[in-house]
A tleap script that builds the chain and sets N, CA, C and O, in Angstrom:
source leaprc.protein.ff14SB
mol = sequence {
  NMET PRO GLU PRO THR THR THR LYS ALA ALA
  LEU LEU THR CYS SER LYS LEU LEU SER GLN
  GLN VAL PRO PRO ASP GLY ALA ARG LEU VAL
  ARG VAL SER PRO GLY TRP ILE GLU THR GLU
  THR SER ALA ASP LEU ASN SER PRO ARG THR
  LYS ALA LEU VAL GLY SER CYS LEU CTRP
}
set mol.1.N position { 59.938 -19.099 12.908 }
set mol.1.CA position { 59.809 -18.243 14.075 }
set mol.1.C position { 58.365 -18.235 14.589 }
set mol.1.O position { 57.689 -17.212 14.480 }
set mol.2.N position { 57.886 -19.329 15.136 }
set mol.2.CA position { 56.510 -19.357 15.626 }
set mol.2.C position { 56.312 -18.637 16.955 }
set mol.2.O position { 55.185 -18.276 17.294 }
set mol.3.N position { 57.387 -18.422 17.717 }
set mol.3.CA position { 57.233 -17.834 19.049 }
set mol.3.C position { 56.600 -16.443 19.028 }
set mol.3.O position { 55.658 -16.209 19.784 }
set mol.4.N position { 57.079 -15.502 18.190 }
set mol.4.CA position { 56.456 -14.174 18.194 }
set mol.4.C position { 54.986 -14.220 17.778 }
set mol.4.O position { 54.162 -13.485 18.324 }
set mol.5.N position { 54.657 -15.076 16.818 }
set mol.5.CA position { 53.276 -15.188 16.362 }
set mol.5.C position { 52.394 -15.731 17.472 }
set mol.5.O position { 51.295 -15.229 17.704 }
set mol.6.N position { 52.876 -16.752 18.154 }
set mol.6.CA position { 52.124 -17.346 19.255 }
set mol.6.C position { 51.943 -16.350 20.387 }
set mol.6.O position { 50.867 -16.259 20.977 }
set mol.7.N position { 52.987 -15.613 20.687 }
set mol.7.CA position { 52.917 -14.622 21.760 }
set mol.7.C position { 51.919 -13.522 21.423 }
set mol.7.O position { 51.139 -13.111 22.282 }
set mol.8.N position { 51.934 -13.041 20.177 }
set mol.8.CA position { 50.989 -11.998 19.775 }
set mol.8.C position { 49.551 -12.506 19.855 }
set mol.8.O position { 48.659 -11.778 20.290 }
set mol.9.N position { 49.323 -13.750 19.437 }
set mol.9.CA position { 47.979 -14.325 19.501 }
set mol.9.C position { 47.506 -14.439 20.948 }
set mol.9.O position { 46.347 -14.158 21.251 }
set mol.10.N position { 48.402 -14.848 21.833 }
set mol.10.CA position { 48.051 -14.953 23.254 }
set mol.10.C position { 47.746 -13.579 23.838 }
set mol.10.O position { 46.803 -13.432 24.615 }
set mol.11.N position { 48.532 -12.580 23.474 }
set mol.11.CA position { 48.311 -11.216 23.955 }
set mol.11.C position { 46.964 -10.686 23.472 }
set mol.11.O position { 46.230 -10.062 24.238 }
set mol.12.N position { 46.641 -10.930 22.212 }
set mol.12.CA position { 45.366 -10.492 21.647 }
set mol.12.C position { 44.193 -11.148 22.379 }
set mol.12.O position { 43.239 -10.472 22.763 }
set mol.13.N position { 44.270 -12.466 22.569 }
set mol.13.CA position { 43.195 -13.193 23.245 }
set mol.13.C position { 43.031 -12.731 24.686 }
set mol.13.O position { 41.913 -12.506 25.148 }
set mol.14.N position { 44.137 -12.593 25.386 }
set mol.14.CA position { 44.095 -12.154 26.785 }
set mol.14.C position { 43.501 -10.753 26.901 }
set mol.14.O position { 42.692 -10.499 27.794 }
set mol.15.N position { 43.887 -9.851 26.021 }
set mol.15.CA position { 43.378 -8.482 26.096 }
set mol.15.C position { 41.890 -8.427 25.755 }
set mol.15.O position { 41.157 -7.618 26.324 }
set mol.16.N position { 41.435 -9.279 24.830 }
set mol.16.CA position { 40.000 -9.321 24.516 }
set mol.16.C position { 39.198 -9.799 25.725 }
set mol.16.O position { 38.153 -9.236 26.052 }
set mol.17.N position { 39.696 -10.835 26.378 }
set mol.17.CA position { 39.004 -11.351 27.565 }
set mol.17.C position { 38.978 -10.320 28.687 }
set mol.17.O position { 37.947 -10.116 29.327 }
set mol.18.N position { 40.112 -9.674 28.923 }
set mol.18.CA position { 40.170 -8.656 29.980 }
set mol.18.C position { 39.274 -7.460 29.668 }
set mol.18.O position { 38.651 -6.898 30.569 }
set mol.19.N position { 39.206 -7.071 28.399 }
set mol.19.CA position { 38.393 -5.911 28.036 }
set mol.19.C position { 36.909 -6.179 28.264 }
set mol.19.O position { 36.134 -5.242 28.451 }
set mol.20.N position { 36.509 -7.440 28.250 }
set mol.20.CA position { 35.112 -7.785 28.530 }
set mol.20.C position { 34.824 -7.757 30.028 }
set mol.20.O position { 33.669 -7.627 30.434 }
set mol.21.N position { 35.851 -7.875 30.841 }
set mol.21.CA position { 35.656 -7.942 32.286 }
set mol.21.C position { 35.793 -6.593 32.987 }
set mol.21.O position { 35.190 -6.402 34.043 }
set mol.22.N position { 36.551 -5.665 32.449 }
set mol.22.CA position { 36.821 -4.409 33.157 }
set mol.22.C position { 35.844 -3.265 32.908 }
set mol.22.O position { 35.818 -2.350 33.730 }
set mol.23.N position { 35.034 -3.235 31.842 }
set mol.23.CA position { 34.157 -2.072 31.640 }
set mol.23.C position { 33.235 -1.737 32.810 }
set mol.23.O position { 33.019 -0.552 33.062 }
set mol.24.N position { 32.679 -2.702 33.536 }
set mol.24.CA position { 31.828 -2.319 34.667 }
set mol.24.C position { 32.573 -1.509 35.732 }
set mol.24.O position { 31.949 -0.767 36.490 }
set mol.25.N position { 33.867 -1.643 35.794 }
set mol.25.CA position { 34.665 -0.905 36.776 }
set mol.25.C position { 35.070 0.478 36.270 }
set mol.25.O position { 35.697 1.241 37.005 }
set mol.26.N position { 34.727 0.807 35.039 }
set mol.26.CA position { 35.071 2.104 34.475 }
set mol.26.C position { 36.491 2.180 33.936 }
set mol.26.O position { 36.972 3.267 33.616 }
set mol.27.N position { 37.167 1.044 33.833 }
set mol.27.CA position { 38.540 1.025 33.315 }
set mol.27.C position { 38.509 0.696 31.827 }
set mol.27.O position { 37.553 0.100 31.330 }
set mol.28.N position { 39.552 1.086 31.134 }
set mol.28.CA position { 39.676 0.782 29.720 }
set mol.28.C position { 40.989 0.053 29.503 }
set mol.28.O position { 42.006 0.406 30.100 }
set mol.29.N position { 40.971 -0.951 28.662 }
set mol.29.CA position { 42.163 -1.742 28.394 }
set mol.29.C position { 42.733 -1.353 27.031 }
set mol.29.O position { 42.000 -1.286 26.045 }
set mol.30.N position { 44.026 -1.099 26.978 }
set mol.30.CA position { 44.698 -0.753 25.727 }
set mol.30.C position { 45.800 -1.772 25.494 }
set mol.30.O position { 46.613 -2.035 26.380 }
set mol.31.N position { 45.822 -2.343 24.296 }
set mol.31.CA position { 46.833 -3.348 23.953 }
set mol.31.C position { 47.809 -2.731 22.962 }
set mol.31.O position { 47.401 -2.085 21.997 }
set mol.32.N position { 49.087 -2.933 23.203 }
set mol.32.CA position { 50.128 -2.489 22.279 }
set mol.32.C position { 50.810 -3.734 21.745 }
set mol.32.O position { 51.304 -4.564 22.508 }
set mol.33.N position { 50.832 -3.854 20.432 }
set mol.33.CA position { 51.436 -5.022 19.803 }
set mol.33.C position { 52.542 -4.540 18.866 }
set mol.33.O position { 52.252 -3.987 17.805 }
set mol.34.N position { 53.800 -4.742 19.242 }
set mol.34.CA position { 54.899 -4.222 18.430 }
set mol.34.C position { 54.968 -4.872 17.053 }
set mol.34.O position { 54.555 -6.017 16.864 }
set mol.35.N position { 55.486 -4.131 16.122 }
set mol.35.CA position { 55.629 -4.642 14.766 }
set mol.35.C position { 56.949 -5.359 14.565 }
set mol.35.O position { 57.556 -5.855 15.514 }
set mol.36.N position { 57.376 -5.407 13.337 }
set mol.36.CA position { 58.585 -6.119 12.932 }
set mol.36.C position { 59.821 -5.459 13.518 }
set mol.36.O position { 59.978 -4.239 13.452 }
set mol.37.N position { 60.696 -6.273 14.091 }
set mol.37.CA position { 61.980 -5.795 14.599 }
set mol.37.C position { 63.060 -6.640 13.951 }
set mol.37.O position { 63.074 -7.862 14.103 }
set mol.38.N position { 63.964 -5.996 13.230 }
set mol.38.CA position { 65.026 -6.753 12.562 }
set mol.38.C position { 66.118 -7.099 13.570 }
set mol.38.O position { 66.695 -6.225 14.217 }
set mol.39.N position { 66.378 -8.377 13.681 }
set mol.39.CA position { 67.408 -8.892 14.574 }
set mol.39.C position { 68.322 -9.817 13.782 }
set mol.39.O position { 68.104 -10.044 12.591 }
set mol.40.N position { 69.322 -10.338 14.430 }
set mol.40.CA position { 70.217 -11.290 13.773 }
set mol.40.C position { 69.433 -12.519 13.300 }
set mol.40.O position { 69.705 -13.062 12.228 }
set mol.41.N position { 68.480 -12.942 14.092 }
set mol.41.CA position { 67.673 -14.110 13.747 }
set mol.41.C position { 66.793 -13.856 12.533 }
set mol.41.O position { 66.614 -14.744 11.699 }
set mol.42.N position { 66.246 -12.656 12.427 }
set mol.42.CA position { 65.319 -12.362 11.339 }
set mol.42.C position { 65.991 -11.742 10.113 }
set mol.42.O position { 65.306 -11.427 9.141 }
set mol.43.N position { 67.290 -11.562 10.134 }
set mol.43.CA position { 67.986 -10.909 9.019 }
set mol.43.C position { 67.796 -11.661 7.703 }
set mol.43.O position { 67.668 -11.035 6.651 }
set mol.44.N position { 67.778 -12.983 7.745 }
set mol.44.CA position { 67.598 -13.771 6.521 }
set mol.44.C position { 66.206 -13.615 5.924 }
set mol.44.O position { 66.010 -13.895 4.742 }
set mol.45.N position { 65.246 -13.177 6.713 }
set mol.45.CA position { 63.884 -13.021 6.212 }
set mol.45.C position { 63.750 -11.824 5.286 }
set mol.45.O position { 62.734 -11.680 4.606 }
set mol.46.N position { 64.755 -10.969 5.250 }
set mol.46.CA position { 64.732 -9.791 4.399 }
set mol.46.C position { 65.534 -10.005 3.112 }
set mol.46.O position { 65.827 -9.047 2.396 }
set mol.47.N position { 65.884 -11.246 2.823 }
set mol.47.CA position { 66.690 -11.544 1.640 }
set mol.47.C position { 65.820 -11.524 0.379 }
set mol.47.O position { 64.606 -11.706 0.467 }
set mol.48.N position { 66.425 -11.307 -0.786 }
set mol.48.CA position { 65.671 -11.331 -2.040 }
set mol.48.C position { 64.955 -12.666 -2.265 }
set mol.48.O position { 63.842 -12.698 -2.790 }
set mol.49.N position { 65.594 -13.757 -1.868 }
set mol.49.CA position { 64.974 -15.082 -2.050 }
set mol.49.C position { 63.685 -15.196 -1.231 }
set mol.49.O position { 62.669 -15.679 -1.730 }
set mol.50.N position { 63.732 -14.749 0.023 }
set mol.50.CA position { 62.549 -14.811 0.880 }
set mol.50.C position { 61.454 -13.892 0.354 }
set mol.50.O position { 60.281 -14.267 0.343 }
set mol.51.N position { 61.827 -12.695 -0.082 }
set mol.51.CA position { 60.840 -11.762 -0.633 }
set mol.51.C position { 60.154 -12.350 -1.857 }
set mol.51.O position { 58.944 -12.195 -2.021 }
set mol.52.N position { 60.913 -13.025 -2.719 }
set mol.52.CA position { 60.333 -13.651 -3.906 }
set mol.52.C position { 59.377 -14.778 -3.514 }
set mol.52.O position { 58.303 -14.925 -4.097 }
set mol.53.N position { 59.777 -15.562 -2.533 }
set mol.53.CA position { 58.944 -16.668 -2.078 }
set mol.53.C position { 57.645 -16.156 -1.457 }
set mol.53.O position { 56.566 -16.661 -1.768 }
set mol.54.N position { 57.746 -15.169 -0.591 }
set mol.54.CA position { 56.556 -14.609 0.054 }
set mol.54.C position { 55.679 -13.909 -0.976 }
set mol.54.O position { 54.455 -14.037 -0.945 }
set mol.55.N position { 56.296 -13.178 -1.876 }
set mol.55.CA position { 55.546 -12.479 -2.914 }
set mol.55.C position { 54.744 -13.416 -3.792 }
set mol.55.O position { 53.669 -13.054 -4.271 }
set mol.56.N position { 55.257 -14.620 -4.009 }
set mol.56.CA position { 54.534 -15.579 -4.839 }
set mol.56.C position { 53.346 -16.183 -4.097 }
set mol.56.O position { 52.462 -16.769 -4.722 }
set mol.57.N position { 53.316 -16.047 -2.771 }
set mol.57.CA position { 52.220 -16.612 -1.968 }
set mol.57.C position { 51.103 -15.606 -1.732 }
set mol.57.O position { 49.967 -15.995 -1.461 }
set mol.58.N position { 51.413 -14.319 -1.831 }
set mol.58.CA position { 50.408 -13.293 -1.572 }
set mol.58.C position { 49.608 -13.019 -2.831 }
set mol.58.O position { 50.137 -13.134 -3.936 }
set mol.59.N position { 48.346 -12.659 -2.681 }
set mol.59.CA position { 47.492 -12.376 -3.826 }
set mol.59.C position { 46.755 -11.146 -3.664 }
set mol.59.O position { 45.987 -10.765 -4.547 }
savepdb mol mol.pdb
quit
């Protein structure tokens, strides 16, 4: 599922660039980045097998 990750990265970069441009105008930029949403596509990511695999990669 690279699409959500790519979209979040683009949103972060865009908001950083915009926040550097708007302060002289007295405006403030606020970015909202939603967290995990369980869908039919992501249901398998919550399986015991996936949790074990991810757990073995984290330190």
